[in-house]
DSSP file (Angstrom, degrees, kcal/mol; ACC not computed):
  #  RESIDUE AA STRUCTURE BP1 BP2  ACC     N-H-->O    O-->H-N    N-H-->O    O-->H-N    TCO  KAPPA ALPHA  PHI   PSI    X-CA   Y-CA   Z-CA
    1    1 A X              0   0    0      0, 0.0     2,-0.4     0, 0.0     0, 0.0   0.000 360.0 360.0 360.0 132.6  148.7  197.0  242.4
    2    2 A X        +     0   0    0      2,-0.0     2,-0.3     0, 0.0     0, 0.0  -0.966 360.0 169.8-120.6 135.9  149.7  200.0  244.5
    3    3 A X        -     0   0    0     -2,-0.4     2,-0.5     2,-0.0     0, 0.0  -0.990  24.9-143.1-142.7 153.3  152.9  200.4  246.4
    4    4 A X        -     0   0    0     -2,-0.3     2,-0.3    13,-0.0    13,-0.0  -0.975  18.8-149.8-117.0 122.4  154.6  203.2  248.2
    5    5 A X        -     0   0    0     -2,-0.5     2,-0.1     1,-0.1     5,-0.1  -0.682  27.0-102.0 -91.0 143.9  158.3  203.3  248.0
    6    6 A X    >   -     0   0    0     -2,-0.3     3,-1.5     1,-0.1     4,-0.1  -0.375  21.1-132.7 -63.4 139.4  160.4  204.7  250.9
    7    7 A X  G >  S+     0   0    0      1,-0.3     3,-2.0     2,-0.2    -1,-0.1   0.781 103.7  71.4 -63.8 -25.3  161.8  208.2  250.2
    8    8 A X  G 3  S+     0   0    0      1,-0.3    -1,-0.3     3,-0.0    -2,-0.1   0.784  96.7  51.8 -61.0 -25.0  165.2  207.0  251.4
    9    9 A X  G <  S+     0   0    0     -3,-1.5    -1,-0.3     2,-0.0    -2,-0.2   0.357  83.0 129.6 -91.1   5.2  165.4  205.0  248.2
   10   10 A X    <   -     0   0    0     -3,-2.0     2,-0.4    -4,-0.1     5,-0.1  -0.299  37.0-170.9 -64.9 142.7  164.6  208.0  246.0
   11   11 A X        -     0   0    0      3,-0.2     3,-0.3     0, 0.0     2,-0.3  -0.830  56.8 -17.9-136.8  95.2  166.9  208.6  243.1
   12   12 A X  S    S-     0   0    0     -2,-0.4    -2,-0.0     1,-0.1     0, 0.0  -0.696  96.4 -55.6 107.9-161.3  166.3  212.0  241.4
   13   13 A X  S    S+     0   0    0     -2,-0.3     2,-0.7    -3,-0.1    -1,-0.1   0.293  85.6 121.4-106.4   7.8  163.4  214.3  241.3
   14   14 A X        +     0   0    0     -3,-0.3     2,-0.4     2,-0.0    -3,-0.2  -0.646  27.7 157.8 -81.4 113.7  160.6  212.0  240.2
   15   15 A X        +     0   0    0     -2,-0.7     2,-0.4    -5,-0.1    -2,-0.0  -0.977   8.5 170.5-134.8 121.6  157.8  212.0  242.8
   16   16 A X        +     0   0    0     -2,-0.4    -2,-0.0     1,-0.1     0, 0.0  -0.858  18.5 143.0-136.4 100.4  154.3  210.9  241.8
   17   17 A X        +     0   0    0     -2,-0.4     2,-0.3   -13,-0.0    -1,-0.1   0.149  30.5 134.0-119.8  16.3  151.8  210.4  244.6
   18   18 A X        +     0   0    0      2,-0.0     2,-0.3     1,-0.0    -2,-0.0  -0.518  20.2 162.6 -73.7 131.0  148.8  211.8  242.8
   19   19 A X        +     0   0    0     -2,-0.3     2,-0.5     2,-0.1    -2,-0.0  -0.868   7.9 173.1-149.6 112.5  145.7  209.6  243.1
   20   20 A X        -     0   0    0     -2,-0.3     2,-0.1     2,-0.0    -2,-0.0  -0.802  16.7-159.5-124.3  87.5  142.2  211.1  242.4
   21   21 A X        -     0   0    0     -2,-0.5     2,-0.3     1,-0.0    -2,-0.1  -0.379  11.5-173.6 -68.2 144.6  139.5  208.5  242.4
   22   22 A X        -     0   0    0     -2,-0.1     2,-0.5     2,-0.0    -2,-0.0  -0.937  18.4-137.9-133.1 158.9  136.3  209.2  240.6
   23   23 A X        -     0   0    0     -2,-0.3     2,-0.6     0, 0.0    -2,-0.0  -0.981  10.8-165.4-118.3 127.0  133.0  207.5  240.3
   24   24 A X        -     0   0    0     -2,-0.5     3,-0.1     1,-0.1    -2,-0.0  -0.946   4.4-175.4-112.2 111.5  131.2  207.4  236.9
   25   25 A X  S    S+     0   0    0     -2,-0.6     2,-0.3     1,-0.3    -1,-0.1   0.805  73.0  11.5 -79.3 -29.8  127.6  206.3  237.4
   26   26 A X  S    S-     0   0    0      0, 0.0    -1,-0.3     0, 0.0     2,-0.2  -0.986  76.6-124.8-148.8 140.3  126.8  206.2  233.7
   27   27 A X        -     0   0    0     -2,-0.3     3,-0.1    -3,-0.1     6,-0.1  -0.536  33.4-103.8 -82.2 147.4  129.0  206.3  230.6
   28   28 A X    >   -     0   0    0     -2,-0.2     3,-1.9     1,-0.1    -1,-0.1  -0.333  55.4 -79.9 -62.0 152.2  128.4  208.8  227.8
   29   29 A X  T 3  S+     0   0    0      1,-0.3    -1,-0.1    -2,-0.0     3,-0.1  -0.267 117.6  20.1 -54.9 135.8  126.8  207.4  224.7
   30   30 A X  T 3  S+     0   0    0      1,-0.2     2,-0.4    -3,-0.1    -1,-0.3   0.437 102.6 108.5  86.2   0.3  129.2  205.5  222.5
   31   31 A X    <   -     0   0    0     -3,-1.9     2,-0.2     4,-0.0    -1,-0.2  -0.882  48.6-161.3-113.9 142.5  131.8  204.9  225.2
   32   32 A X     >  -     0   0    0     -2,-0.4     4,-2.5    -3,-0.1     5,-0.2  -0.638  43.6-101.8 -98.6 170.8  132.9  201.9  227.1
   33   33 A X  H  > S+     0   0    0     -2,-0.2     4,-2.1     1,-0.2     5,-0.2   0.925 124.9  47.9 -58.8 -43.0  134.8  202.3  230.3
   34   34 A X  H  > S+     0   0    0      1,-0.2     4,-2.2     2,-0.2    -1,-0.2   0.922 112.7  46.4 -64.5 -45.6  138.1  201.5  228.4
   35   35 A X  H  > S+     0   0    0      2,-0.2     4,-2.5     1,-0.2    -1,-0.2   0.847 111.1  52.5 -70.0 -32.1  137.4  203.9  225.5
   36   36 A X  H  X S+     0   0    0     -4,-2.5     4,-2.7     2,-0.2     5,-0.2   0.926 110.1  48.3 -66.8 -43.8  136.4  206.7  227.9
   37   37 A X  H  X S+     0   0    0     -4,-2.1     4,-2.7    -5,-0.2    -2,-0.2   0.919 113.1  48.2 -60.6 -43.6  139.6  206.3  229.8
   38   38 A X  H  X S+     0   0    0     -4,-2.2     4,-2.3     2,-0.2    -2,-0.2   0.911 111.6  49.5 -63.8 -43.2  141.6  206.3  226.6
   39   39 A X  H  X S+     0   0    0     -4,-2.5     4,-1.5     2,-0.2    -2,-0.2   0.933 113.7  45.8 -61.2 -46.2  139.7  209.4  225.3
   40   40 A X  H  < S+     0   0    0     -4,-2.7     4,-0.3     1,-0.2    -2,-0.2   0.923 112.2  51.4 -62.9 -44.7  140.3  211.3  228.6
   41   41 A X  H >< S+     0   0    0     -4,-2.7     3,-0.6     1,-0.2    -1,-0.2   0.900 115.6  40.6 -60.3 -42.4  144.0  210.3  228.7
   42   42 A X  H 3< S+     0   0    0     -4,-2.3    -1,-0.2     1,-0.2    -2,-0.2   0.678 126.3  34.5 -80.9 -17.9  144.7  211.4  225.1
   43   43 A X  T >X S+     0   0    0     -4,-1.5     3,-1.9    -3,-0.2     4,-0.5  -0.021  71.5 131.2-125.7  29.5  142.6  214.6  225.4
   44   44 A X  H X>  +     0   0    0     -3,-0.6     3,-1.3    -4,-0.3     4,-0.9   0.810  68.0  64.7 -57.8 -31.5  143.1  215.7  229.0
   45   45 A X  H 3> S+     0   0    0      1,-0.3     4,-2.0     2,-0.2    -1,-0.3   0.768  90.4  65.4 -66.1 -23.3  143.9  219.2  228.0
   46   46 A X  H <4 S+     0   0    0     -3,-1.9    -1,-0.3     1,-0.2    -2,-0.2   0.789 109.3  39.8 -63.8 -25.9  140.4  219.7  226.7
   47   47 A X  H << S+     0   0    0     -3,-1.3    -1,-0.2    -4,-0.5    -2,-0.2   0.596 121.4  40.0 -97.6 -14.3  139.2  219.3  230.3
   48   48 A X  H >X S+     0   0    0     -4,-0.9     4,-1.5    -3,-0.1     3,-0.9   0.667  85.4 134.0-113.4 -21.2  141.9  221.3  232.1
   49   49 A X  T 3<  +     0   0    0     -4,-2.0     4,-0.1     1,-0.3     0, 0.0  -0.489  62.9  22.1 -75.6 147.9  142.6  224.4  229.9
   50   50 A X  T 34 S+     0   0    0     -2,-0.1    -1,-0.3     0, 0.0     3,-0.1  -0.978 122.9  56.0 -90.7   4.6  143.0  227.3  230.5
   51   51 A X  T <4 S-     0   0    0     -3,-0.9     2,-0.3     1,-0.2    -2,-0.2   0.924 125.7 -25.4 -64.9 -44.6  143.8  226.5  234.2
   52   52 A X     <  -     0   0    0     -4,-1.5     2,-0.3    -7,-0.1    -1,-0.2  -0.961  57.3-143.2-157.3 170.6  146.7  224.2  233.3
   53   53 A X        -     0   0    0     -2,-0.3     2,-0.3    -3,-0.1    -8,-0.0  -0.974  12.2-139.4-141.5 157.4  147.9  221.9  230.5
   54   54 A X        -     0   0    0     -2,-0.3     2,-0.3     3,-0.0    -9,-0.1  -0.881   9.7-166.0-119.8 146.9  149.7  218.6  230.5
   55   55 A X        -     0   0    0     -2,-0.3    -2,-0.0   -10,-0.0     0, 0.0  -0.923  40.1 -86.2-125.2 154.3  152.5  217.3  228.3
   56   56 A X        -     0   0    0     -2,-0.3     2,-0.6     1,-0.1    -1,-0.0  -0.324  40.1-139.7 -59.6 139.6  153.7  213.7  227.9
   57   57 A X        -     0   0    0      2,-0.1     2,-0.8    -3,-0.0    -1,-0.1  -0.905   8.9-153.1-104.2 124.6  156.2  212.6  230.6
   58   58 A X        +     0   0    0     -2,-0.6     2,-0.4     2,-0.1    -2,-0.0  -0.862  31.9 147.1-102.9 108.7  159.1  210.5  229.4
   59   59 A X        -     0   0    0     -2,-0.8     2,-1.2   -45,-0.0     3,-0.1  -0.998  52.4-113.6-140.8 137.7  160.5  208.3  232.1
   60   60 A X     >  -     0   0    0     -2,-0.4     4,-1.8     1,-0.2     5,-0.1  -0.577  29.4-177.9 -76.6  99.5  162.0  204.8  231.8
   61   61 A X  H  > S+     0   0    0     -2,-1.2     4,-2.5     1,-0.2     5,-0.2   0.870  83.7  57.2 -64.4 -36.1  159.5  202.6  233.6
   62   62 A X  H  > S+     0   0    0      1,-0.2     4,-2.4     2,-0.2    -1,-0.2   0.915 105.8  49.7 -61.2 -42.8  161.7  199.6  232.9
   63   63 A X  H  > S+     0   0    0      1,-0.2     4,-1.5     2,-0.2    -1,-0.2   0.894 111.1  50.6 -61.5 -40.6  164.7  201.4  234.6
   64   64 A X  H  X S+     0   0    0     -4,-1.8     4,-0.7     2,-0.2    -2,-0.2   0.927 112.3  44.9 -64.3 -47.4  162.4  202.1  237.6
   65   65 A X  H >< S+     0   0    0     -4,-2.5     3,-0.9     1,-0.2     4,-0.2   0.922 112.0  51.5 -64.7 -46.2  161.2  198.5  238.0
   66   66 A X  H >< S+     0   0    0     -4,-2.4     3,-1.1     1,-0.3    -1,-0.2   0.823 101.9  61.1 -64.5 -31.6  164.6  196.9  237.6
   67   67 A X  H 3< S+     0   0    0     -4,-1.5    -1,-0.3     1,-0.2    -2,-0.2   0.791 107.9  43.8 -66.4 -28.0  166.2  199.2  240.2
   68   68 A X  T <<        0   0    0     -3,-0.9    -1,-0.2    -4,-0.7    -2,-0.2   0.265 360.0 360.0-105.0  11.6  163.8  197.8  242.9
   69   69 A X    <         0   0    0     -3,-1.1    -1,-0.2    -4,-0.2    -2,-0.1   0.454 360.0 360.0 -87.9 360.0  164.0  194.1  242.1
């Protein structure tokens, strides 16, 4: 499910509108779609360095959901 929240309801500096769809025509040997996504998610810096690096972002998703119910 995708939704766009109005900026008028923004609370703080968290803005995340990044969406980069990709098409994978064939999976690497030994990977399922789920395991490839998990590998990429946990090792994203192997694919992005030295241009940039990523760190885990800690944000309370529960707090976010409850605020808009």
